[in-house]
N, C-alpha and C positions, 0 to 999 in steps of 0.2 A: 268350509265342511263338508264334506262327504255323505251321502245318503246310503244307509245299508238297510239290509231286512233280515229278519230272525224267524224259521218257520220251526214251532215248537212241535216235538212228534207226540202224540197222544194225550192230547191234554183235553179233558174237559168233556170227555167221551164217556157216555153211559155211567155218569157218575164217579167217575174214576179220574184220579189226576185233577184235581180241582183247583184252578187258576183263576179267580177272577182277574178281569183283564184291567180294571183301575190300580190294582195291587200289584201286578204286574208293568205297568206303565209308572208309577213311581219306584219298583225295585230298579228299572233301566236307569231313571235320571238318578238316582241314589248311588247308582255306579258310575256316573259322568258322563252320561250319553244325553244328548239334547234332542229337541225336535222330536220328542218320543210320541207316536201314535199306535194305534192297534187297530187291527180291522177284524170285525167278526168274534168270534168267543172260541176259536181253537188256536192260537196262539201265533197269530201274525202280528210281528212289533216291525214298524219303521222307525229310523233313528238316523240321528246326524252323529260325526264325530270327525275330530280334527287327524285323529289316528286313522292308519289304514291296516292294523293288525287282525285280519279277521279269525286266525285260529286264536289269538289271543283275547279277541270279543267272545268267541265261543266259550273258551274256560271261565271268563268273569259272568257270564250270563248262567252258564249250567252251576256255579258256586252259588250265584245270587239266588237261583231257584231252589235250589237246595235250603239255603240257609232261611228264605222267606216261607217255602211251600213244604221242606221237610222230604222230598223226592228226589231222585234223578231221573231226568227224561232227556232223551237225543235232542241236541240242538243245531242247525243248520243254520248259517250265518252267509249271507251273500250282498256284496255290494249290488247297486241298484243298477248300475253299468253294466256289469257282469249279466245279471237276470234280463235286462234288453238284449244282451247280446244272443242269449239263450232263446229269448221269444222271437227275434229275427231270423232262427233259423230253424223256426217249427216248419213241419213238413205241411204241404198242402191241404192234407186229410185231415189236420188237428186244429181244433178252436173252429170250426164251423159252427153254423145255425142250425144245424139239422139235429131235432129235437130226438131223434132214433139214436144218438149216439152219444156218449159220454166222454169227454175228454178232460186227461188228467196230465200234469204235471210232477213225473218222480223225481223229488230231489236225493240226490244220494249223498249220505253225510260221510265226510273224510273219518277215517282212511279208508272206506270201500270205494270202490270203483265202478263203472259198468258192468265191467268183464265179471266182479265179484257177484252182482247182481245177476247178471245173465245165467252165469253157472250154477245160479242155486236155483232160479225159477224157469229158464229153458226158453224156449222158442214159445211165440205166441200162437193159439189156434187162430191160423189163417182165415179163416171165414168168421170169424167174430171179433178180433182184437189185432191191432197194429202197434208196434212200436218202433222207437226212431231214439238212440241214443243220440247225444249232444253233450259233449262236455260233463259238469256233475250232475245231468239231468236226462229223463227220458221221458219223451213225448209218447202217451199210451192212450188209445180211442177204442172202445169198445161198444159193441151193442148193447143198449138198455134193457132189452128184454131177455138176452141171452147172460147177462153176467155172471151168473153162477157157473155158466157152462167154460167161461174163458180159465186159460190157463193160469192167467197172473193174477185174477181177483183173488183168490184164496192163498194164494201164495205170498204176494205182497204183507198179509197179516200175519205171516207164520213168523214163530219166534226167533227161527234162525235169522232171518233177513229184515224181520219188522223195526229191530233198531239201528238199522242202516240207512234207512228212508224215511221221507215223509212225504205226503202227496196233497196235491192241491187241487183245485179244478183250474180250468182254462180261464173261467172267469174271473175266480179270485186272484188267480196271478197277474191276470191284466189290470185287473181293479188296484192292485197293492202297487203296482209299478206306476201307477198314474196319480197315486197318493205322494 
């Protein structure tokens, strides 16, 4: 059995797209996944499967969410090994204990690519934020006190790009990989 991680985009935010994690876990089990665990209330699901079809998993999960909860949301599925590889390629400046900096991992939902995301958002503001793309992810760090002045902050939530990515903190991603 191989471990996989699903990150749902935009659930349980400000009362929108409500997804109880216990019901989500049951939904994953009903569609054939085992050793299902959720983490936090933001749509992080870890599961096992003998199959290896990430694209097929994505379709199954999207269909299940539509059936159980009545809405469509972007879904990002990745193997635990692939996520570990991404984290192994984190830049030195990302994920530190510096409390003045906020470190996020942006996961790019296929078929979107880093080039697509960068093309829509543009360059980071050098003095306030840093980015580094690697495979289907972007390491993104920014000043906590000046986050609203960054180029990427408001644009990652825009309607044009928002459905192409999902974002998690460095600590959340690290914890999920350990599960």
